[in-house]
C-alpha positions as CSV (number, residue, x, y, z in Angstrom):
1,M,10.9,-15.6,3.3
2,A,11.0,-12.2,5.0
3,L,10.5,-9.3,2.6
4,L,10.0,-6.5,5.1
5,T,11.8,-6.1,8.4
6,L,11.3,-3.3,11.0
7,E,13.7,-3.1,14.0
8,G,13.1,-0.7,16.8
9,I,11.0,1.8,14.9
10,S,10.1,4.8,17.0
11,K,8.7,8.2,15.9
12,R,8.5,11.4,18.0
13,Y,7.3,14.8,16.9
14,R,6.4,18.0,18.5
15,Q,2.8,19.3,18.7
16,G,3.2,22.8,20.0
17,E,5.0,22.6,23.3
18,V,4.3,18.9,23.7
19,E,6.4,16.0,22.4
20,V,4.3,13.2,21.0
21,Q,5.6,9.6,20.9
22,A,3.7,8.2,17.9
23,L,5.5,4.9,17.7
24,H,7.4,2.9,20.4
25,A,10.2,0.6,19.3
26,I,8.2,-1.4,16.7
27,D,9.6,-4.7,15.6
28,L,7.8,-6.4,12.7
29,T,8.6,-8.9,9.9
30,V,6.3,-9.3,6.9
31,A,6.8,-12.3,4.5
32,E,6.7,-12.1,0.7
33,G,3.2,-12.5,-0.6
34,E,1.4,-11.7,2.6
35,F,-2.0,-9.9,2.6
36,A,-1.8,-8.1,5.9
37,A,-3.7,-5.4,7.7
38,L,-2.6,-2.8,10.3
39,V,-5.6,-2.0,12.4
40,G,-6.3,0.0,15.5
41,P,-8.1,3.1,16.7
42,S,-7.5,6.6,15.2
43,G,-4.2,7.9,16.6
44,S,-2.7,4.4,17.2
45,G,0.1,5.0,14.7
46,K,-1.1,3.0,11.6
47,T,-0.6,5.7,9.0
48,T,2.6,6.9,10.6
49,L,4.0,3.4,10.4
50,L,2.8,2.9,6.8
51,N,4.5,6.2,5.8
52,I,7.8,5.2,7.4
53,I,7.7,1.8,5.7
54,G,7.1,3.6,2.4
55,G,9.9,6.1,2.9
56,L,7.5,9.0,3.0
57,D,8.5,9.8,6.6
58,A,11.7,9.1,8.6
59,P,11.7,7.3,11.9
60,S,13.3,9.0,15.0
61,S,15.1,5.7,15.5
62,G,15.2,2.2,14.2
63,Q,15.7,0.5,10.8
64,V,13.4,-0.4,7.9
65,R,14.7,-3.1,5.5
66,L,13.2,-4.4,2.3
67,D,15.2,-7.5,1.5
68,A,18.8,-6.4,1.9
69,T,18.2,-2.7,1.4
70,E,18.0,-0.5,4.5
71,L,15.6,2.3,3.5
72,T,16.6,4.4,6.5
73,A,20.2,4.6,5.3
74,L,19.4,5.8,1.8
75,S,19.9,9.3,0.5
76,E,16.8,11.2,-0.6
77,A,17.6,10.6,-4.3
78,A,18.3,6.9,-3.7
79,L,15.1,6.6,-1.6
80,S,13.1,8.2,-4.4
81,D,14.4,5.7,-6.9
82,F,13.8,2.8,-4.5
83,R,10.1,3.9,-4.0
84,L,9.7,4.2,-7.8
85,F,10.8,0.7,-8.6
86,Q,10.1,-1.3,-5.4
87,L,7.0,0.1,-3.8
88,G,3.4,0.7,-4.8
89,F,1.0,3.1,-3.1
90,V,-2.8,3.1,-2.9
91,F,-4.3,6.0,-1.0
92,Q,-7.9,6.8,0.2
93,A,-7.9,9.9,-2.0
94,Y,-7.0,8.0,-5.2
95,N,-4.4,10.7,-6.3
96,L,-5.2,10.3,-10.0
97,V,-4.3,13.1,-12.4
98,P,-7.6,14.6,-13.6
99,V,-6.5,15.6,-17.1
100,L,-5.2,12.1,-17.9
101,S,-7.2,9.0,-19.0
102,A,-7.3,5.9,-16.8
103,L,-4.8,4.3,-19.2
104,E,-2.5,7.4,-19.0
105,N,-2.8,7.4,-15.2
106,V,-1.7,3.8,-15.0
107,E,1.2,4.5,-17.4
108,L,2.5,7.5,-15.5
109,V,4.7,5.7,-13.0
110,M,6.1,3.6,-15.8
111,V,7.0,6.8,-17.7
112,L,9.1,7.8,-14.8
113,Q,10.7,4.3,-14.7
114,G,11.8,4.8,-18.3
115,R,9.9,1.9,-19.8
116,S,9.2,1.8,-23.5
117,D,5.9,3.0,-25.0
118,H,5.0,-0.5,-26.0
119,E,5.8,-2.0,-22.6
120,R,3.9,0.7,-20.8
121,R,0.8,0.3,-23.0
122,A,0.8,-3.5,-22.7
123,R,1.2,-3.5,-18.9
124,A,-1.3,-0.7,-18.4
125,E,-4.0,-2.6,-20.5
126,H,-3.2,-5.8,-18.7
127,Y,-3.7,-4.5,-15.2
128,L,-6.7,-2.5,-16.2
129,E,-8.2,-5.6,-17.5
130,L,-7.4,-7.5,-14.3
131,V,-9.3,-4.9,-12.3
132,G,-12.2,-5.0,-14.7
133,L,-11.7,-1.5,-16.3
134,K,-10.2,-2.1,-19.7
135,A,-13.4,-1.1,-21.5
136,L,-13.2,2.3,-19.6
137,M,-9.5,2.9,-20.1
138,H,-9.9,6.1,-22.2
139,R,-12.1,7.8,-19.6
140,R,-10.8,10.5,-17.4
141,P,-11.3,10.2,-13.6
142,A,-14.3,12.6,-13.6
143,A,-16.2,10.1,-15.8
144,L,-15.5,7.2,-13.4
145,S,-17.2,6.3,-10.1
146,G,-15.2,6.4,-6.9
147,G,-14.8,2.6,-7.0
148,Q,-13.6,2.7,-10.5
149,Q,-11.1,5.4,-9.7
150,Q,-9.7,3.4,-6.8
151,R,-9.3,0.4,-9.1
152,V,-7.4,2.6,-11.5
153,A,-5.1,3.5,-8.6
154,V,-4.6,-0.2,-7.8
155,A,-3.8,-0.9,-11.5
156,R,-1.3,2.0,-11.5
157,A,0.4,0.6,-8.3
158,L,0.7,-2.9,-9.7
159,A,1.7,-2.1,-13.3
160,A,4.9,-0.5,-12.0
161,G,6.0,-4.0,-10.7
162,P,6.4,-3.3,-7.0
163,R,7.6,-5.9,-4.4
164,L,5.3,-4.3,-1.7
165,V,2.1,-2.4,-2.0
166,L,1.1,0.0,0.8
167,A,-2.6,0.8,1.0
168,D,-3.9,3.5,3.4
169,E,-7.6,3.1,4.0
170,P,-8.3,2.2,0.3
171,T,-11.9,1.2,0.9
172,A,-13.0,4.1,3.2
173,N,-14.9,6.0,0.5
174,L,-16.4,3.0,-1.2
175,D,-19.8,1.3,-0.9
176,S,-20.0,-2.4,-0.1
177,E,-20.2,-3.6,-3.7
178,N,-17.2,-1.5,-4.9
179,A,-15.2,-2.4,-1.8
180,E,-15.7,-6.1,-2.3
181,A,-14.8,-5.8,-6.0
182,L,-11.6,-3.9,-5.1
183,L,-10.6,-6.4,-2.4
184,D,-11.2,-9.3,-4.8
185,S,-9.0,-7.7,-7.4
186,M,-6.2,-7.0,-4.9
187,Y,-6.4,-10.4,-3.3
188,H,-6.2,-12.4,-6.6
189,L,-3.4,-10.2,-7.9
190,A,-1.5,-10.7,-4.7
191,R,-1.8,-14.5,-5.2
192,E,-1.0,-14.4,-8.9
193,E,1.9,-11.9,-8.8
194,R,3.3,-12.8,-5.4
195,I,3.1,-9.1,-4.4
196,T,3.0,-8.3,-0.7
197,F,0.1,-6.1,0.5
198,L,0.0,-4.1,3.7
199,F,-3.1,-2.1,4.5
200,S,-3.8,0.5,7.1
201,T,-7.6,0.2,7.8
202,H,-10.6,0.5,10.0
203,D,-12.7,-1.4,7.6
204,P,-14.1,-4.8,8.8
205,R,-14.4,-5.8,5.1
206,V,-10.6,-5.6,4.7
207,M,-10.0,-7.3,8.1
208,A,-12.2,-10.2,6.9
209,R,-10.0,-10.8,3.9
210,A,-6.6,-10.2,5.6
211,E,-4.5,-13.3,6.2
212,R,-2.8,-11.4,9.1
213,I,-4.1,-8.7,11.4
214,I,-1.6,-6.6,13.2
215,T,-3.2,-4.4,15.9
216,L,-1.6,-1.1,17.1
217,R,-2.6,0.8,20.1
218,D,-0.8,3.9,21.4
219,G,2.1,3.4,19.0
220,Q,2.7,-0.2,20.0
221,I,1.8,-3.6,18.5
222,V,-0.6,-5.3,20.9
223,S,-1.7,-8.2,18.8
224,D,-0.5,-10.1,15.7
225,Q,-2.9,-12.8,14.6
226,R,-3.6,-15.0,11.6
227,P,-7.4,-15.5,11.9
228,H,-7.9,-17.8,9.0
229,A,-5.1,-20.1,10.1
230,A,-6.7,-20.3,13.5
231,A,-10.1,-21.1,11.9
232,T,-8.7,-24.0,9.9
233,A,-6.4,-25.4,12.6
């Protein structure tokens, strides 16, 4: 079943006196539960496309739909609510609040959602346990390694109950051991929770795990492959 549908997504912006065409009429459908990667060289449009899908940027033309909701037609207030309840974000820079513990960071989005204290605590502990950090839940970010901070960010994204998680270069700052542990956590959670993951990445470790690899070049999709299906065919 299609969860995400993009139709004719284009993005233009000005850079000084020059108009840059970042995306060219992108059409894309992503099914529920997919573990997919957007790949391509720097400047290919990966992050721009991810930001448009997440409602963090608006396309110059085209439509983005998640199920029956057209994100590009929502008001700013409605889009903010939609992101809060339907989308999860994992960024390269972690974006944790330094004065809050790991537990409190995971609870933060759920506070904004209006969930009860009991539900927030239970869900935060559950997802921290799933990413292997329950024993460190009272530590602040400064007392955690980079890999541990990124796993807190994953737990925070998942605890909010999103349909779609968008991850922009989530393993870029991690060593091999931490990157593999993070990818294991995300892959198993995707399978167990039926959450859709869409990555923007240069990392061959992410590409090796992805069930689908969508390659962008110069703002266009030039390849859309399912390598593991081909390997087992």
